[in-house]
N, CA, C, O and CB atoms as a CASP TS submission, in Angstrom:
PFRMAT TS
TARGET T0000
AUTHOR 0000-0000-0000
METHOD Language model
MODEL 1
PARENT N/A
ATOM      1  N   MET     1       0.856  -1.171  -0.537  1.00  0.00           N
ATOM      2  CA  MET     1      -0.021   0.035  -0.087  1.00  0.00           C
ATOM      3  C   MET     1       0.969   1.251  -0.175  1.00  0.00           C
ATOM      4  O   MET     1       1.978   1.426   0.509  1.00  0.00           O
ATOM      5  CB  MET     1      -0.674  -0.152   1.533  1.00  0.00           C
ATOM      6  N   PRO     2       0.472   2.035  -1.147  1.00  0.00           N
ATOM      7  CA  PRO     2       1.288   3.395  -1.087  1.00  0.00           C
ATOM      8  C   PRO     2       1.340   4.165   0.080  1.00  0.00           C
ATOM      9  O   PRO     2       0.221   4.152   0.591  1.00  0.00           O
ATOM     10  CB  PRO     2       0.825   4.304  -2.008  1.00  0.00           C
ATOM     11  N   LYS     3       2.309   4.979   0.879  1.00  0.00           N
ATOM     12  CA  LYS     3       2.422   5.737   1.965  1.00  0.00           C
ATOM     13  C   LYS     3       1.465   6.733   1.923  1.00  0.00           C
ATOM     14  O   LYS     3       1.223   7.039   0.755  1.00  0.00           O
ATOM     15  CB  LYS     3       3.652   6.232   2.117  1.00  0.00           C
ATOM     16  N   GLN     4       0.747   7.438   2.831  1.00  0.00           N
ATOM     17  CA  GLN     4      -0.383   8.254   2.721  1.00  0.00           C
ATOM     18  C   GLN     4       0.367   9.467   3.639  1.00  0.00           C
ATOM     19  O   GLN     4       0.752   9.465   4.808  1.00  0.00           O
ATOM     20  CB  GLN     4      -1.945   7.505   3.319  1.00  0.00           C
ATOM     21  N   ILE     5       0.402  10.559   2.526  1.00  0.00           N
ATOM     22  CA  ILE     5       0.336  11.971   3.044  1.00  0.00           C
ATOM     23  C   ILE     5      -0.900  12.775   3.293  1.00  0.00           C
ATOM     24  O   ILE     5      -1.932  12.912   2.635  1.00  0.00           O
ATOM     25  CB  ILE     5       1.005  12.703   2.217  1.00  0.00           C
ATOM     26  N   SER     6      -0.416  13.361   4.655  1.00  0.00           N
ATOM     27  CA  SER     6      -1.673  14.298   5.123  1.00  0.00           C
ATOM     28  C   SER     6      -1.922  15.430   4.383  1.00  0.00           C
ATOM     29  O   SER     6      -1.008  16.169   4.018  1.00  0.00           O
ATOM     30  CB  SER     6      -1.540  14.829   6.482  1.00  0.00           C
ATOM     31  N   LEU     7      -3.178  15.647   4.107  1.00  0.00           N
ATOM     32  CA  LEU     7      -3.033  17.184   3.458  1.00  0.00           C
ATOM     33  C   LEU     7      -2.592  18.470   4.089  1.00  0.00           C
ATOM     34  O   LEU     7      -2.879  19.484   3.453  1.00  0.00           O
ATOM     35  CB  LEU     7      -4.241  17.581   3.036  1.00  0.00           C
ATOM     36  N   ASN     8      -2.113  18.582   4.931  1.00  0.00           N
ATOM     37  CA  ASN     8      -1.207  19.734   5.581  1.00  0.00           C
ATOM     38  C   ASN     8      -0.009  19.692   5.194  1.00  0.00           C
ATOM     39  O   ASN     8       0.560  20.739   4.888  1.00  0.00           O
ATOM     40  CB  ASN     8      -1.097  19.753   6.986  1.00  0.00           C
ATOM     41  N   THR     9       0.660  18.418   5.122  1.00  0.00           N
ATOM     42  CA  THR     9       1.980  18.097   4.475  1.00  0.00           C
ATOM     43  C   THR     9       1.896  18.438   3.190  1.00  0.00           C
ATOM     44  O   THR     9       2.752  19.218   2.772  1.00  0.00           O
ATOM     45  CB  THR     9       2.408  16.711   4.556  1.00  0.00           C
ATOM     46  N   LEU    10       1.148  18.083   2.524  1.00  0.00           N
ATOM     47  CA  LEU    10       0.830  18.649   0.941  1.00  0.00           C
ATOM     48  C   LEU    10       1.029  19.729   0.558  1.00  0.00           C
ATOM     49  O   LEU    10       1.743  20.222  -0.315  1.00  0.00           O
ATOM     50  CB  LEU    10      -0.328  18.643   0.516  1.00  0.00           C
ATOM     51  N   TRP    11      -0.018  20.277   1.651  1.00  0.00           N
ATOM     52  CA  TRP    11      -0.246  21.873   1.252  1.00  0.00           C
ATOM     53  C   TRP    11       1.063  22.673   1.445  1.00  0.00           C
ATOM     54  O   TRP    11       1.475  23.454   0.587  1.00  0.00           O
ATOM     55  CB  TRP    11      -1.449  22.626   2.244  1.00  0.00           C
ATOM     56  N   ASN    12       1.766  22.414   2.748  1.00  0.00           N
ATOM     57  CA  ASN    12       2.933  23.184   3.180  1.00  0.00           C
ATOM     58  C   ASN    12       4.003  22.975   2.107  1.00  0.00           C
ATOM     59  O   ASN    12       4.678  23.896   1.647  1.00  0.00           O
ATOM     60  CB  ASN    12       3.446  22.735   4.628  1.00  0.00           C
ATOM     61  N   SER    13       4.109  21.654   1.734  1.00  0.00           N
ATOM     62  CA  SER    13       5.114  21.299   0.770  1.00  0.00           C
ATOM     63  C   SER    13       5.172  21.901  -0.727  1.00  0.00           C
ATOM     64  O   SER    13       6.161  21.877  -1.459  1.00  0.00           O
ATOM     65  CB  SER    13       5.004  19.928   0.667  1.00  0.00           C
ATOM     66  N   ALA    14       3.805  22.491  -1.052  1.00  0.00           N
ATOM     67  CA  ALA    14       3.543  23.201  -2.543  1.00  0.00           C
ATOM     68  C   ALA    14       4.961  24.337  -2.631  1.00  0.00           C
ATOM     69  O   ALA    14       5.335  25.273  -1.924  1.00  0.00           O
ATOM     70  CB  ALA    14       1.678  24.236  -2.584  1.00  0.00           C
ATOM     71  N   PRO    15       5.446  23.726  -3.808  1.00  0.00           N
ATOM     72  CA  PRO    15       6.782  24.742  -3.754  1.00  0.00           C
ATOM     73  C   PRO    15       6.176  26.332  -4.355  1.00  0.00           C
ATOM     74  O   PRO    15       5.368  26.500  -5.268  1.00  0.00           O
ATOM     75  CB  PRO    15       8.275  24.011  -4.995  1.00  0.00           C
ATOM     76  N   SER    16       6.750  27.213  -3.651  1.00  0.00           N
ATOM     77  CA  SER    16       6.490  28.581  -4.135  1.00  0.00           C
ATOM     78  C   SER    16       7.120  29.007  -5.317  1.00  0.00           C
ATOM     79  O   SER    16       8.288  28.761  -5.620  1.00  0.00           O
ATOM     80  CB  SER    16       6.822  29.484  -3.204  1.00  0.00           C
ATOM     81  N   GLN    17       6.259  29.695  -6.013  1.00  0.00           N
ATOM     82  CA  GLN    17       6.557  29.923  -7.361  1.00  0.00           C
ATOM     83  C   GLN    17       6.562  31.562  -7.678  1.00  0.00           C
ATOM     84  O   GLN    17       5.561  32.180  -7.316  1.00  0.00           O
ATOM     85  CB  GLN    17       5.478  29.117  -8.239  1.00  0.00           C
ATOM     86  N   ASP    18       7.333  32.091  -8.151  1.00  0.00           N
ATOM     87  CA  ASP    18       7.644  33.513  -8.502  1.00  0.00           C
ATOM     88  C   ASP    18       6.779  34.169  -9.950  1.00  0.00           C
ATOM     89  O   ASP    18       6.732  35.354 -10.281  1.00  0.00           O
ATOM     90  CB  ASP    18       9.352  33.527  -8.754  1.00  0.00           C
ATOM     91  N   ARG    19       6.134  32.978 -10.657  1.00  0.00           N
ATOM     92  CA  ARG    19       5.401  33.257 -11.774  1.00  0.00           C
ATOM     93  C   ARG    19       4.336  34.506 -11.472  1.00  0.00           C
ATOM     94  O   ARG    19       3.831  34.737 -10.374  1.00  0.00           O
ATOM     95  CB  ARG    19       4.699  31.918 -12.210  1.00  0.00           C
ATOM     96  N   ILE    20       4.161  35.089 -12.426  1.00  0.00           N
ATOM     97  CA  ILE    20       3.168  36.597 -12.256  1.00  0.00           C
ATOM     98  C   ILE    20       2.347  35.737 -13.829  1.00  0.00           C
ATOM     99  O   ILE    20       2.726  34.903 -14.652  1.00  0.00           O
ATOM    100  CB  ILE    20       4.346  38.910 -12.528  1.00  0.00           C
ATOM    101  N   PHE    21       0.936  36.618 -13.562  1.00  0.00           N
ATOM    102  CA  PHE    21       0.153  36.144 -14.965  1.00  0.00           C
ATOM    103  C   PHE    21       0.529  37.483 -15.812  1.00  0.00           C
ATOM    104  O   PHE    21       0.667  38.681 -15.568  1.00  0.00           O
ATOM    105  CB  PHE    21      -1.825  35.845 -14.798  1.00  0.00           C
ATOM    106  N   ARG    22       0.617  36.623 -16.938  1.00  0.00           N
ATOM    107  CA  ARG    22       1.146  37.758 -18.383  1.00  0.00           C
ATOM    108  C   ARG    22       0.154  36.887 -19.430  1.00  0.00           C
ATOM    109  O   ARG    22       0.131  35.681 -19.672  1.00  0.00           O
ATOM    110  CB  ARG    22       3.409  37.716 -19.026  1.00  0.00           C
ATOM    111  N   LEU    23      -0.430  37.690 -19.804  1.00  0.00           N
ATOM    112  CA  LEU    23      -1.528  37.127 -20.781  1.00  0.00           C
ATOM    113  C   LEU    23      -0.999  36.541 -22.063  1.00  0.00           C
ATOM    114  O   LEU    23      -1.616  35.745 -22.772  1.00  0.00           O
ATOM    115  CB  LEU    23      -2.525  38.245 -21.191  1.00  0.00           C
ATOM    116  N   ASP    24       0.407  37.096 -22.325  1.00  0.00           N
ATOM    117  CA  ASP    24       0.990  36.468 -23.420  1.00  0.00           C
ATOM    118  C   ASP    24       1.323  35.063 -23.181  1.00  0.00           C
ATOM    119  O   ASP    24       1.282  34.289 -24.137  1.00  0.00           O
ATOM    120  CB  ASP    24       2.126  37.164 -23.814  1.00  0.00           C
ATOM    121  N   ASP    25       1.647  34.642 -22.016  1.00  0.00           N
ATOM    122  CA  ASP    25       1.608  33.078 -21.654  1.00  0.00           C
ATOM    123  C   ASP    25       0.570  32.189 -22.220  1.00  0.00           C
ATOM    124  O   ASP    25       0.686  30.989 -22.470  1.00  0.00           O
ATOM    125  CB  ASP    25       1.443  32.901 -20.216  1.00  0.00           C
ATOM    126  N   PHE    26      -0.484  32.967 -22.391  1.00  0.00           N
ATOM    127  CA  PHE    26      -2.087  32.256 -22.612  1.00  0.00           C
ATOM    128  C   PHE    26      -2.439  32.334 -24.247  1.00  0.00           C
ATOM    129  O   PHE    26      -3.539  32.049 -24.720  1.00  0.00           O
ATOM    130  CB  PHE    26      -3.495  33.292 -21.637  1.00  0.00           C
ATOM    131  N   THR    27      -1.234  32.793 -25.033  1.00  0.00           N
ATOM    132  CA  THR    27      -1.513  32.576 -26.489  1.00  0.00           C
ATOM    133  C   THR    27      -2.451  31.461 -26.941  1.00  0.00           C
ATOM    134  O   THR    27      -3.484  31.499 -27.610  1.00  0.00           O
ATOM    135  CB  THR    27      -0.277  32.333 -27.134  1.00  0.00           C
ATOM    136  N   HIS    28      -1.929  30.682 -26.502  1.00  0.00           N
ATOM    137  CA  HIS    28      -2.336  28.958 -26.945  1.00  0.00           C
ATOM    138  C   HIS    28      -3.610  28.448 -27.040  1.00  0.00           C
ATOM    139  O   HIS    28      -4.117  27.686 -27.863  1.00  0.00           O
ATOM    140  CB  HIS    28      -1.841  27.947 -25.987  1.00  0.00           C
ATOM    141  N   LEU    29      -4.178  29.166 -25.754  1.00  0.00           N
ATOM    142  CA  LEU    29      -5.705  29.092 -25.420  1.00  0.00           C
ATOM    143  C   LEU    29      -6.882  29.821 -26.503  1.00  0.00           C
ATOM    144  O   LEU    29      -6.712  30.894 -27.083  1.00  0.00           O
ATOM    145  CB  LEU    29      -5.842  29.847 -23.945  1.00  0.00           C
ATOM    146  N   PRO    30      -7.807  29.154 -26.578  1.00  0.00           N
ATOM    147  CA  PRO    30      -8.969  29.812 -27.685  1.00  0.00           C
ATOM    148  C   PRO    30      -9.110  31.354 -27.142  1.00  0.00           C
ATOM    149  O   PRO    30      -8.750  31.814 -26.058  1.00  0.00           O
ATOM    150  CB  PRO    30     -10.756  28.893 -27.616  1.00  0.00           C
ATOM    151  N   GLU    31      -9.676  31.926 -28.118  1.00  0.00           N
ATOM    152  CA  GLU    31      -9.810  33.599 -27.994  1.00  0.00           C
ATOM    153  C   GLU    31     -10.673  33.659 -26.531  1.00  0.00           C
ATOM    154  O   GLU    31     -10.322  34.420 -25.629  1.00  0.00           O
ATOM    155  CB  GLU    31     -10.842  34.464 -29.552  1.00  0.00           C
ATOM    156  N   VAL    32     -11.665  32.896 -26.432  1.00  0.00           N
ATOM    157  CA  VAL    32     -12.963  33.183 -25.290  1.00  0.00           C
ATOM    158  C   VAL    32     -12.201  32.779 -24.122  1.00  0.00           C
ATOM    159  O   VAL    32     -12.613  33.093 -23.006  1.00  0.00           O
ATOM    160  CB  VAL    32     -14.578  32.174 -25.451  1.00  0.00           C
ATOM    161  N   ALA    33     -11.256  32.191 -24.251  1.00  0.00           N
ATOM    162  CA  ALA    33     -10.257  31.410 -22.661  1.00  0.00           C
ATOM    163  C   ALA    33      -9.671  32.664 -22.466  1.00  0.00           C
ATOM    164  O   ALA    33      -9.932  33.180 -21.380  1.00  0.00           O
ATOM    165  CB  ALA    33      -8.756  29.860 -22.860  1.00  0.00           C
ATOM    166  N   ARG    34      -8.805  33.421 -23.376  1.00  0.00           N
ATOM    167  CA  ARG    34      -8.081  34.185 -22.855  1.00  0.00           C
ATOM    168  C   ARG    34      -8.727  35.575 -22.532  1.00  0.00           C
ATOM    169  O   ARG    34      -8.205  36.411 -21.794  1.00  0.00           O
ATOM    170  CB  ARG    34      -7.042  34.200 -23.607  1.00  0.00           C
ATOM    171  N   ARG    35     -10.183  35.750 -23.312  1.00  0.00           N
ATOM    172  CA  ARG    35     -10.660  37.040 -22.811  1.00  0.00           C
ATOM    173  C   ARG    35     -11.208  36.866 -21.417  1.00  0.00           C
ATOM    174  O   ARG    35     -11.229  37.823 -20.643  1.00  0.00           O
ATOM    175  CB  ARG    35     -11.733  37.639 -23.739  1.00  0.00           C
ATOM    176  N   TYR    36     -11.737  35.448 -21.009  1.00  0.00           N
ATOM    177  CA  TYR    36     -11.758  35.515 -19.886  1.00  0.00           C
ATOM    178  C   TYR    36     -10.900  35.946 -18.895  1.00  0.00           C
ATOM    179  O   TYR    36     -11.177  36.814 -18.067  1.00  0.00           O
ATOM    180  CB  TYR    36     -11.991  34.746 -19.745  1.00  0.00           C
ATOM    181  N   LEU    37      -9.409  35.080 -19.015  1.00  0.00           N
ATOM    182  CA  LEU    37      -8.716  35.393 -17.986  1.00  0.00           C
ATOM    183  C   LEU    37      -8.224  36.475 -17.919  1.00  0.00           C
ATOM    184  O   LEU    37      -7.727  36.692 -16.814  1.00  0.00           O
ATOM    185  CB  LEU    37      -7.952  34.717 -17.785  1.00  0.00           C
ATOM    186  N   GLU    38      -8.093  37.685 -18.994  1.00  0.00           N
ATOM    187  CA  GLU    38      -7.630  39.287 -19.254  1.00  0.00           C
ATOM    188  C   GLU    38      -8.715  39.244 -17.887  1.00  0.00           C
ATOM    189  O   GLU    38      -8.327  39.171 -16.721  1.00  0.00           O
ATOM    190  CB  GLU    38      -8.050  40.423 -21.143  1.00  0.00           C
ATOM    191  N   HIS    39      -9.972  39.298 -18.266  1.00  0.00           N
ATOM    192  CA  HIS    39     -11.108  39.935 -17.333  1.00  0.00           C
ATOM    193  C   HIS    39     -11.055  39.549 -15.725  1.00  0.00           C
ATOM    194  O   HIS    39     -11.479  40.261 -14.814  1.00  0.00           O
ATOM    195  CB  HIS    39     -12.588  39.412 -17.907  1.00  0.00           C
ATOM    196  N   ALA    40     -10.331  38.040 -15.576  1.00  0.00           N
ATOM    197  CA  ALA    40     -10.639  37.612 -14.103  1.00  0.00           C
ATOM    198  C   ALA    40      -9.120  37.859 -13.103  1.00  0.00           C
ATOM    199  O   ALA    40      -9.094  37.777 -11.875  1.00  0.00           O
ATOM    200  CB  ALA    40     -11.173  35.753 -14.142  1.00  0.00           C
ATOM    201  N   ILE    41      -7.968  38.162 -13.965  1.00  0.00           N
ATOM    202  CA  ILE    41      -6.808  38.201 -13.617  1.00  0.00           C
ATOM    203  C   ILE    41      -6.246  39.420 -13.954  1.00  0.00           C
ATOM    204  O   ILE    41      -6.301  39.697 -15.152  1.00  0.00           O
ATOM    205  CB  ILE    41      -6.197  37.223 -14.048  1.00  0.00           C
ATOM    206  N   ALA    42      -5.634  40.354 -13.093  1.00  0.00           N
ATOM    207  CA  ALA    42      -4.946  41.316 -13.267  1.00  0.00           C
ATOM    208  C   ALA    42      -3.521  41.161 -13.625  1.00  0.00           C
ATOM    209  O   ALA    42      -2.720  40.446 -13.022  1.00  0.00           O
ATOM    210  CB  ALA    42      -5.108  41.948 -12.311  1.00  0.00           C
ATOM    211  N   PRO    43      -3.252  41.968 -14.767  1.00  0.00           N
ATOM    212  CA  PRO    43      -1.825  41.603 -15.101  1.00  0.00           C
ATOM    213  C   PRO    43      -0.738  41.507 -14.115  1.00  0.00           C
ATOM    214  O   PRO    43      -1.032  42.375 -13.293  1.00  0.00           O
ATOM    215  CB  PRO    43      -1.374  42.478 -15.975  1.00  0.00           C
ATOM    216  N   GLY    44       0.503  40.866 -13.679  1.00  0.00           N
ATOM    217  CA  GLY    44       1.200  41.427 -12.974  1.00  0.00           C
ATOM    218  C   GLY    44       0.480  40.113 -11.282  1.00  0.00           C
ATOM    219  O   GLY    44       1.203  39.986 -10.294  1.00  0.00           O
ATOM    220  N   THR    45       0.024  39.872 -11.309  1.00  0.00           N
ATOM    221  CA  THR    45      -0.973  38.733 -10.066  1.00  0.00           C
ATOM    222  C   THR    45      -0.351  37.674 -10.060  1.00  0.00           C
ATOM    223  O   THR    45      -0.278  36.936 -11.043  1.00  0.00           O
ATOM    224  CB  THR    45      -2.638  38.205 -10.391  1.00  0.00           C
ATOM    225  N   LYS    46       0.324  37.392  -8.662  1.00  0.00           N
ATOM    226  CA  LYS    46       1.341  36.064  -8.538  1.00  0.00           C
ATOM    227  C   LYS    46       0.572  35.226  -8.756  1.00  0.00           C
ATOM    228  O   LYS    46      -0.470  35.287  -8.105  1.00  0.00           O
ATOM    229  CB  LYS    46       2.105  35.690  -7.258  1.00  0.00           C
ATOM    230  N   LEU    47       0.739  34.030  -9.797  1.00  0.00           N
ATOM    231  CA  LEU    47       0.284  32.794  -9.627  1.00  0.00           C
ATOM    232  C   LEU    47       0.396  32.033  -8.474  1.00  0.00           C
ATOM    233  O   LEU    47       1.421  32.220  -7.819  1.00  0.00           O
ATOM    234  CB  LEU    47       0.720  32.188 -10.435  1.00  0.00           C
ATOM    235  N   ALA    48      -0.569  31.051  -7.977  1.00  0.00           N
ATOM    236  CA  ALA    48      -0.615  30.082  -7.099  1.00  0.00           C
ATOM    237  C   ALA    48      -0.028  28.651  -7.630  1.00  0.00           C
ATOM    238  O   ALA    48      -0.279  28.315  -8.788  1.00  0.00           O
ATOM    239  CB  ALA    48      -1.991  30.020  -6.683  1.00  0.00           C
ATOM    240  N   SER    49       0.636  27.937  -6.910  1.00  0.00           N
ATOM    241  CA  SER    49       1.336  26.679  -7.314  1.00  0.00           C
ATOM    242  C   SER    49       0.383  25.682  -6.567  1.00  0.00           C
ATOM    243  O   SER    49       0.616  24.516  -6.884  1.00  0.00           O
ATOM    244  CB  SER    49       3.031  26.584  -6.843  1.00  0.00           C
ATOM    245  N   ALA    50      -0.534  25.825  -5.741  1.00  0.00           N
ATOM    246  CA  ALA    50      -1.381  25.097  -5.261  1.00  0.00           C
ATOM    247  C   ALA    50      -2.884  25.758  -5.184  1.00  0.00           C
ATOM    248  O   ALA    50      -3.166  26.889  -5.579  1.00  0.00           O
ATOM    249  CB  ALA    50      -0.833  24.709  -4.065  1.00  0.00           C
ATOM    250  N   VAL    51      -3.828  24.771  -4.568  1.00  0.00           N
ATOM    251  CA  VAL    51      -5.137  24.737  -4.159  1.00  0.00           C
ATOM    252  C   VAL    51      -5.705  23.903  -3.145  1.00  0.00           C
ATOM    253  O   VAL    51      -5.571  22.679  -3.130  1.00  0.00           O
ATOM    254  CB  VAL    51      -5.752  24.530  -5.100  1.00  0.00           C
ATOM    255  N   ARG    52      -6.251  24.477  -2.416  1.00  0.00           N
ATOM    256  CA  ARG    52      -6.763  23.811  -1.460  1.00  0.00           C
ATOM    257  C   ARG    52      -8.099  24.026  -1.200  1.00  0.00           C
ATOM    258  O   ARG    52      -8.510  24.952  -0.501  1.00  0.00           O
ATOM    259  CB  ARG    52      -6.111  23.983  -0.474  1.00  0.00           C
ATOM    260  N   LEU    53      -9.079  22.853  -1.970  1.00  0.00           N
ATOM    261  CA  LEU    53     -10.530  22.849  -2.116  1.00  0.00           C
ATOM    262  C   LEU    53     -11.365  21.955  -0.960  1.00  0.00           C
ATOM    263  O   LEU    53     -11.084  20.787  -0.690  1.00  0.00           O
ATOM    264  CB  LEU    53     -10.826  22.282  -3.578  1.00  0.00           C
ATOM    265  N   GLN    54     -12.254  22.592  -0.440  1.00  0.00           N
ATOM    266  CA  GLN    54     -13.227  22.110   0.763  1.00  0.00           C
ATOM    267  C   GLN    54     -14.391  21.779   0.034  1.00  0.00           C
ATOM    268  O   GLN    54     -14.592  22.398  -1.010  1.00  0.00           O
ATOM    269  CB  GLN    54     -13.587  23.245   1.981  1.00  0.00           C
ATOM    270  N   MET    55     -15.224  20.878   0.412  1.00  0.00           N
ATOM    271  CA  MET    55     -16.264  20.510  -0.760  1.00  0.00           C
ATOM    272  C   MET    55     -17.424  19.870   0.540  1.00  0.00           C
ATOM    273  O   MET    55     -17.130  19.182   1.517  1.00  0.00           O
ATOM    274  CB  MET    55     -15.512  19.067  -2.267  1.00  0.00           C
ATOM    275  N   HIS    56     -18.463  20.264   0.220  1.00  0.00           N
ATOM    276  CA  HIS    56     -19.800  19.448   0.753  1.00  0.00           C
ATOM    277  C   HIS    56     -21.001  19.810   0.020  1.00  0.00           C
ATOM    278  O   HIS    56     -21.279  20.764  -0.706  1.00  0.00           O
ATOM    279  CB  HIS    56     -20.147  19.732   2.304  1.00  0.00           C
ATOM    280  N   GLY    57     -21.884  18.382   0.566  1.00  0.00           N
ATOM    281  CA  GLY    57     -23.276  18.245  -0.568  1.00  0.00           C
ATOM    282  C   GLY    57     -23.580  17.229  -0.075  1.00  0.00           C
ATOM    283  O   GLY    57     -23.305  16.681   0.993  1.00  0.00           O
ATOM    284  N   GLU    58     -24.356  16.916  -1.167  1.00  0.00           N
ATOM    285  CA  GLU    58     -25.269  15.146  -1.433  1.00  0.00           C
ATOM    286  C   GLU    58     -24.606  14.869  -2.673  1.00  0.00           C
ATOM    287  O   GLU    58     -24.455  15.720  -3.550  1.00  0.00           O
ATOM    288  CB  GLU    58     -27.383  15.053  -1.744  1.00  0.00           C
ATOM    289  N   ILE    59     -24.155  13.519  -2.760  1.00  0.00           N
ATOM    290  CA  ILE    59     -24.136  12.615  -3.934  1.00  0.00           C
ATOM    291  C   ILE    59     -25.259  11.616  -3.875  1.00  0.00           C
ATOM    292  O   ILE    59     -25.769  11.248  -2.816  1.00  0.00           O
ATOM    293  CB  ILE    59     -22.804  11.875  -4.030  1.00  0.00           C
ATOM    294  N   LYS    60     -25.608  11.210  -5.036  1.00  0.00           N
ATOM    295  CA  LYS    60     -26.511  10.105  -5.250  1.00  0.00           C
ATOM    296  C   LYS    60     -25.824   8.858  -5.339  1.00  0.00           C
ATOM    297  O   LYS    60     -25.096   8.755  -6.327  1.00  0.00           O
ATOM    298  CB  LYS    60     -27.299  10.284  -6.422  1.00  0.00           C
ATOM    299  N   LEU    61     -25.881   7.604  -4.337  1.00  0.00           N
ATOM    300  CA  LEU    61     -25.379   6.686  -4.944  1.00  0.00           C
ATOM    301  C   LEU    61     -26.557   5.862  -4.023  1.00  0.00           C
ATOM    302  O   LEU    61     -26.680   5.803  -2.799  1.00  0.00           O
ATOM    303  CB  LEU    61     -23.672   6.463  -4.914  1.00  0.00           C
ATOM    304  N   LYS    62     -27.370   5.252  -5.108  1.00  0.00           N
ATOM    305  CA  LYS    62     -28.640   4.846  -5.056  1.00  0.00           C
ATOM    306  C   LYS    62     -29.744   5.951  -3.977  1.00  0.00           C
ATOM    307  O   LYS    62     -30.675   6.461  -4.600  1.00  0.00           O
ATOM    308  CB  LYS    62     -28.477   3.252  -4.531  1.00  0.00           C
ATOM    309  N   ASN    63     -29.689   6.162  -3.059  1.00  0.00           N
ATOM    310  CA  ASN    63     -29.891   7.152  -2.400  1.00  0.00           C
ATOM    311  C   ASN    63     -29.006   8.551  -2.032  1.00  0.00           C
ATOM    312  O   ASN    63     -27.792   8.498  -1.837  1.00  0.00           O
ATOM    313  CB  ASN    63     -30.158   6.575  -1.550  1.00  0.00           C
ATOM    314  N   TRP    64     -29.811   9.855  -1.963  1.00  0.00           N
ATOM    315  CA  TRP    64     -28.752  10.664  -1.541  1.00  0.00           C
ATOM    316  C   TRP    64     -27.954  10.692  -0.170  1.00  0.00           C
ATOM    317  O   TRP    64     -28.506  10.402   0.891  1.00  0.00           O
ATOM    318  CB  TRP    64     -29.221  11.758  -1.684  1.00  0.00           C
ATOM    319  N   ILE    65     -26.919  10.975  -0.238  1.00  0.00           N
ATOM    320  CA  ILE    65     -25.840  10.954   0.739  1.00  0.00           C
ATOM    321  C   ILE    65     -25.085  11.909   1.259  1.00  0.00           C
ATOM    322  O   ILE    65     -24.060  12.026   0.588  1.00  0.00           O
ATOM    323  CB  ILE    65     -25.086  10.323   0.404  1.00  0.00           C
ATOM    324  N   PRO    66     -25.135  12.751   2.281  1.00  0.00           N
ATOM    325  CA  PRO    66     -24.031  13.976   2.518  1.00  0.00           C
ATOM    326  C   PRO    66     -22.699  13.480   2.430  1.00  0.00           C
ATOM    327  O   PRO    66     -22.422  12.294   2.603  1.00  0.00           O
ATOM    328  CB  PRO    66     -24.130  14.699   3.969  1.00  0.00           C
ATOM    329  N   PHE    67     -21.898  14.342   2.173  1.00  0.00           N
ATOM    330  CA  PHE    67     -20.515  14.363   2.081  1.00  0.00           C
ATOM    331  C   PHE    67     -19.999  15.463   2.216  1.00  0.00           C
ATOM    332  O   PHE    67     -20.547  16.532   1.945  1.00  0.00           O
ATOM    333  CB  PHE    67     -20.069  13.917   1.075  1.00  0.00           C
ATOM    334  N   LYS    68     -18.459  15.258   2.819  1.00  0.00           N
ATOM    335  CA  LYS    68     -17.482  16.245   3.108  1.00  0.00           C
ATOM    336  C   LYS    68     -16.238  15.865   2.122  1.00  0.00           C
ATOM    337  O   LYS    68     -16.142  14.666   1.860  1.00  0.00           O
ATOM    338  CB  LYS    68     -17.095  16.241   4.738  1.00  0.00           C
ATOM    339  N   ALA    69     -15.500  16.538   1.680  1.00  0.00           N
ATOM    340  CA  ALA    69     -14.142  16.417   1.123  1.00  0.00           C
ATOM    341  C   ALA    69     -13.320  17.463   1.066  1.00  0.00           C
ATOM    342  O   ALA    69     -13.684  18.621   0.860  1.00  0.00           O
ATOM    343  CB  ALA    69     -14.159  16.006  -0.049  1.00  0.00           C
ATOM    344  N   GLU    70     -11.931  17.010   1.288  1.00  0.00           N
ATOM    345  CA  GLU    70     -11.462  18.328   1.141  1.00  0.00           C
ATOM    346  C   GLU    70      -9.752  17.824   0.505  1.00  0.00           C
ATOM    347  O   GLU    70      -9.067  16.968   1.064  1.00  0.00           O
ATOM    348  CB  GLU    70     -11.589  19.321   2.852  1.00  0.00           C
ATOM    349  N   GLN    71      -9.428  18.415  -0.471  1.00  0.00           N
ATOM    350  CA  GLN    71      -8.214  18.134  -1.729  1.00  0.00           C
ATOM    351  C   GLN    71      -7.404  19.211  -1.719  1.00  0.00           C
ATOM    352  O   GLN    71      -7.738  20.351  -1.399  1.00  0.00           O
ATOM    353  CB  GLN    71      -8.752  17.992  -3.342  1.00  0.00           C
ATOM    354  N   VAL    72      -6.132  18.781  -2.138  1.00  0.00           N
ATOM    355  CA  VAL    72      -4.946  19.542  -2.331  1.00  0.00           C
ATOM    356  C   VAL    72      -4.569  19.320  -3.480  1.00  0.00           C
ATOM    357  O   VAL    72      -4.146  18.176  -3.652  1.00  0.00           O
ATOM    358  CB  VAL    72      -3.942  19.343  -1.497  1.00  0.00           C
ATOM    359  N   ILE    73      -4.558  20.104  -4.500  1.00  0.00           N
ATOM    360  CA  ILE    73      -3.902  19.912  -6.084  1.00  0.00           C
ATOM    361  C   ILE    73      -2.611  20.865  -6.255  1.00  0.00           C
ATOM    362  O   ILE    73      -2.713  22.092  -6.260  1.00  0.00           O
ATOM    363  CB  ILE    73      -5.126  20.415  -7.401  1.00  0.00           C
ATOM    364  N   CYS    74      -1.751  20.384  -6.352  1.00  0.00           N
ATOM    365  CA  CYS    74      -0.654  20.849  -6.803  1.00  0.00           C
ATOM    366  C   CYS    74       0.206  20.846  -8.161  1.00  0.00           C
ATOM    367  O   CYS    74       0.494  19.823  -8.783  1.00  0.00           O
ATOM    368  CB  CYS    74      -0.127  20.472  -6.091  1.00  0.00           C
ATOM    369  N   SER    75       0.620  22.331  -8.572  1.00  0.00           N
ATOM    370  CA  SER    75       1.082  22.046 -10.122  1.00  0.00           C
ATOM    371  C   SER    75       2.532  21.486 -10.059  1.00  0.00           C
ATOM    372  O   SER    75       3.123  21.185 -11.096  1.00  0.00           O
ATOM    373  CB  SER    75       1.076  23.514 -11.127  1.00  0.00           C
TER
END
């Protein structure tokens, strides 16, 4: 069985990036995506290298069952 890493350990180990948002870095994306990013993110904004998501709701597995979940995604 693979060794499990805690979410806190994973979150704290995310590398610090000094990348900033530059629209020129996204010229390969479709025009609509570039326009959205240009509207949503100010030029020069520091880009994150990780995100921590906390979710809750209901999921249908025969019946609706409440759930909670937490996830760390690192680039």
